[in-house]
N, C-alpha and C positions, 0 to 999 in steps of 0.2 A: 676523563672526557664525558659528556652527559649523552644519553640515549634520547634523541629528540624526535618525536613522530607527530607529523602534521595531521590534523582532522579539520573538517569543515568548521567546526566551533572555535577550536583554539589550538595552540601548541602545547602539550604537554610534555613535562621534562622529568624523568625519573632515573636516578643514577644508578641502574641495573647494573653495571660493571663493577662500580665501586662498592655497593652492597654484595654482590656476588663474591668479590675477592674478601670482603671481611669475613664470609662463611666458608672460605675454601678449607679450613681445617675441619669442618663439620662436613663437608662434601667428601674429603678424603677419608674420614673416619666411616661414614657410611658405605662407601666403596670398599673399605678392608673389611667390614663386618660381613658384607655381601660375599666378598671374593673367599673369605675363609670358609664360608659355609654355603657352597654352590649347591644348586639342585637341579636334576634334570628336567626336561620337558615334561609336563603333566604332573610332576611331583614337587612343586614348588611351595609346599605348604608353610615352612618357616619364613621364606621369602615373603610370602603373601602377608603372614602375620605381622612381619617387620615394617612393610608398606603401609598396611592399614593403621597400625599403632602410631606410627610417626606422622601419617597425616592427621588423625585424629587428634594429637597432642597440639597440632597447630590449629586446631578449631575447624578442619575441613571435614565436610559430610562425605562420607564414604558408602560404598556398596562393594561387598565381595561377590563377584558373578562366578557361581560353581563351575569349575573346569576353565573359566576364562580368564581370571585375574582380578584387579582391583580398579573400580572407577572412584574418582572424586570429583567433587565440585567447589569451585571459587566462584562464589556470586558477587558480582561487582557491584559499585554502590549506584550504578545507573545501568537501566535496561538496554539491551541491544543484541549483537551477535552472539553466537557460541564458537568458541574455537578449541580444538582438541589438541593435546599435547601427548605423545605417546612413547613410553619406553618399553623394550622387551626385557624379560626378567630370568630366562632360563639359562642353564650352563651346558657343557658338553661333556660327553664321555671320554675323557682324555686325562692320562695320569701326568699332573704338572711337574715340571722341573723347577728347580729352585733359581735358577740362572736364567736371565733372557738371550736373546738372540746374539748379543755382543758379550755374553759371559758374566756380565754384572749381575750381583745379588739382587733379587727381587724385594720390594718393599714388604710384600706380603704373600703367602703361598697357601693354596688350598689345603685344608685340614680333613677334607674328604677324599679318601682313596678313589682313584680312578675317575674323580669329576671335577673339571675344571671351568671357570669363567674364561674361555680362550677366545671369546668374539667380543669382549668388552661390555657385555650386558650389565656386569656389575657397575661399570661407569655410567652407562646409560641411566640406569636406575638411580643412582647416587645423584647424577644432575638434574633428573626431573623431581627428586624429593627436593633438592636445594632449590631450584626453582619455585616449586609450589611453596615453600616456606617465604621466599620473596613476594611471590604474587598474593599470598593471603596477607601479607603485612600491608600491602599496597590496594586491597581489594576496593576500597571506597573510591579509588581513584580509576578504576576499571569501568569500561563502558561494555556491559554484557558479561558473559559467563566463560570461564576457563574449565573446561573438562579434561581430568587427568586420566590418562589410560594406561596401565600396568598389564602388560599383556604376557599371558603364559604360552608356552609351547612353541615359541616362534621356529626353533631350531629345528623341530621334528613333528611334533604332533597338531600343528595348524588350530591351536586352541583360540585364535582370533575369530574364529567361527562363533563361539559361545558370547564374545564380548559384542560383535556385530548383531548378533541375535537379541542380546539383551536391550541394546539401543534402539533396535528395529521396534521390539515390544513395547518400549517405554515411549515410542514416538519420538525420540530424540534425533535430531538431524543437524550435527554439527555444519557450520558454515565453511569451515576450512580445518586443516590439520597441518601441524608441524612436528617433525621428528628429528632425531640426531643420532649418528652411529659413528664411532671412533674409527679412525683410519691408520694404518701403519704404512701408509704410502706417502702421506702428506706431512710437512714439517710441523713439529708440536705447536699447538696454539693456533694454527690457521684454520679457518673455516672454508670448506668448499661447498659454494652456493650457486648453482646455476640452473637454468631452464632446461627442459627437455630431457632426454634420457639420462639416468644417473646408474641404474643397475639394471640387471638383465631379467628377461622372462626366460623360463628353461623347462625343457621336458627330458625325461629319462628312457632310456631305451635297455630292456633286459631281454635277450634274444638267446633262445636254445636251438641249436642246430644237432639234428639226430641223423646219423650216419649209420654204419653198420661196422663193426669193430673186427679185428682179427690179427694175424701175425704178421710183423713187420716183413718177413720173407715173402709175402704174396700181397703186396698192396693192390695187384689188380683184382683181387677176390673181395677186396674191402672197399667201403665208401668213407674215406677219412675226413671227418668233419672240420679237423684242423686245417687241410688243405682249403675247405670251402671258406672257413673264417679269414684265411689269408687274402683271398680273393675279395672278400666282402669288406674287409677293413681297407684295403687298397682302393677300391671303389668309393667307399664313403668318404674318405679324405680328398678324392678327386670331385665328390659331388658338390662340395661347396664352392669350389673354383669354377665348375661347369654351370652351375644352375642359379647362383645368388649373386646379385650385382656387387662389384667391389665397393660400393658406395653404402652398402647396407652390412653393417657388422653382423658376423656370425660365426661361433666356434663350435666345432664338435670335437669330442675327445672320447676315447674310451680307457675306462680306468681299471678294468678287470677281464681277464680271459682266463677261463679255467678249462682244462681238458688233459685227460691222460694220467697214466700212472707209472708206465715205464717206458724206456726208450724202443723197446722192440715190440710192444704192443700197441696197435691201433686203436683208438677208443671209440665208443658208440656215439658220444656226444661232446659237444664243445658248448659253453657258455661263455658270453661276452656282454658287458655292461658298460653304459656311457651316458653322457649328456650332451644336449644342444643347448647354447645359448644364444640369446639374440635381443635387438632393442626394438623391432618391429614385429608383432606379433602375428600379423599376416605372412611374412616372411617365413615365420617359425611354423605357422601351419602348412603352408606350401612345402617346406623342406622335410616336415616330418612325412607327407604323403610321397614323397619320393624316395625317403630312406626306407620306408615299408616296401615300396616296389623294387627297390635295389636288391634288399635282403631276400625277399621272397624269389625273386627271379634268379639271382646268383645261386642260393640253395637249389633251386630246381635244375639249373644248370649242372650243378655238382652232384645231382641224385641224393641230395640232402631233403630234409625237412625243416622248415624254420617256423619256429612258434615265439610269439612274444609274450613273455611272461609278464612284462611291464612296458606299457608305451602310452604314458599319461598324456592328456591333453597339454598343448603348451599353456605355461602360466604368463601372467600379466607383467610385462616390463615396468620399470618405475620410471615415470616421466614426471617431472616437476612442472607445475603450472608456471607459466611466463610471468605472469603479473605478480603473483605471490612470491615468485623465485626473486624478482627484482625488488620487492619490498623488504624482503627478509636480508638481501644483501646491502640494500642501502642503509637499513637500520643496525646492521652489525658493522659496517664501515664506519658509521657515525659514533659508534660505541666503543669499538675497539681499534679504529685507525684503519686506514686504505689498505695497509698492507695485510691486514689479518683476513681479508675476504680474498679467495683466489678462485680460478678455473684450473680445472684439471681434469684428467682423462676419466671417463666413467669407469665404474667398476662393472667387470661381467659376472660378479656374484648376484645371489639373490636374496630377496627379504619378503616377508608378508605385507609390508607396507602398501604396495600396490593396491591390495584389495581395499584399504580406506580411499584411496584415490579413485576408486571406482564409484564411490558415493558422494565425495566433496573433493574440492580442488585443495592443494596443498603443496607442501616443500618438504624434502628429505635432504637433509645436508650431513656432511662428514665433518668432524673434528679432528683434526692431525694430532697424530701421537709420535711421529717418528722423530726420535731424538737420539742420534748416533752416539752422542758423548755419554750418554746413560745406558747404551746398549740395546735402546728399544727400536728394534728393527725388525723383529720378527712377525710374520704374516699372522692374521687370524687363524683360528682352528689349529693350531700348533701348540705343543706343550711350553715353547718357550716365549709365548705371546705375553705382552706386558703393556701397561699404561703408564704414561707420564702423569702422575697425579696433580702434579703443579699447575697443568692447564685446566682441569676439570670445571674449575669456576667460570671460565669463558664459554662452556657449554651450558651451565645453569643460567648464566646471563643471556645467552642466546636464545635459550627457551623463553625467559621473561619478556624479553623485548620483542620477540616475533609474536609473542601471544598479545601483548598490547597493541601492537600494529595491526595484527591480522583482525582484531576485534573492530578496528575502524575501517576495514576494507570489504566492500561488498563483492561477491562474486562475480566474474567476468560474465557478461551477458551472453556470450558464445558458449559457456561451458554447459555441459549437459551431464548429468549422471547416468550411470549404466542403468538401463531400464530392468535389468533382470532381477528376479528376486535371488535373495542370497544363496538358496540352496542351488539354484540352476547356475549361478555365478561361480560357486565352488566346483561343481562338476564339469563347466565349461572350461575352467582353469585347471583340470585335471589335479586338483587339491583333494586329499584324504580327509573324509571327515572326522573330527577327533571323538574320542570317548565321550559318552555322556549326551550324544546327540537324541534327540525326542524322535 
């Protein structure tokens, strides 16, 4: 089936799906190279070199952005808009298991002890490199410029700052952006493309409760911070129900509580840490203020002192632009079939991609990886996470088809970029500045 995109002048037909399928083995080979040699955030030197060499071999002009990643330019045969395609490239500090969630042997396993591509960034990078080869082969038919963006440090160090700073300094303002993430929650080969919320905004809280320790035989002479935490934990769980509309998604979870060393000794301190996730940033801001109020006042009531080791500003949720999401869905249905594009529950995970959406409208989509017959069922950020390599070509085709379509589509008139400068944007979203900031 052909990918048909309508423009004001003519109907252009490029068989992205057929050509991407012919490059399936290349895409799989790239993914395996990356998977066997994963690199942690801010340490992706070999990965950057592989990307740069591959793009240059296709005749694509590149720029290695120090600390940031790799940019590449595919210049179309006709002048026009600029669309950015983005992939993240870093791995996670996880010791990979040789079998996946269903117990099947994985196609390839990390050769680097304690480091694994457990979030699919190897697949993201391989798909975008394959799409780059496709787009470069058809560059004369493109109306505008495709900007390739390979981002370092998405998992931990927010190196997106350096990429966005490099674009800002060069005066490059893409008209739109498209990105793709693998999903272990949706059927292999399906594309989840929808307008509105897709991933959450988030803030973390790290709290230290200071009490007064002593012996368990005389709790009346002590101030037990564990008792204080028990009251705070219960209050925070109730806070969401009492203060947030049932029509506004928001989750709160505590993932760490540390206190004490022995059963008969009451400790001086108790530390607890957790996260709050939401799709509406205003709701997140309001909830954060209430959380601080609850923690401080309950601590006072229990004669403890509460200090926040961390309470970062709420990050930006990921909201897809309605017009571009409609275009992306239509193009991918035309190319891969109506059943290939689905609507599904948004994901409460977070990503750096919303920062691009503060500067340009665009779409983030999910490519389903779940295949129970192959045992590919494990969630991301786990040692058993795996990819269904047989469908990666569909992601490459989606990148190429959406790039062609987005080049023909003007920004919605009502869409306005966030007016804040990049540094203020980072600060207000609670992001840590990465190494190498001037």
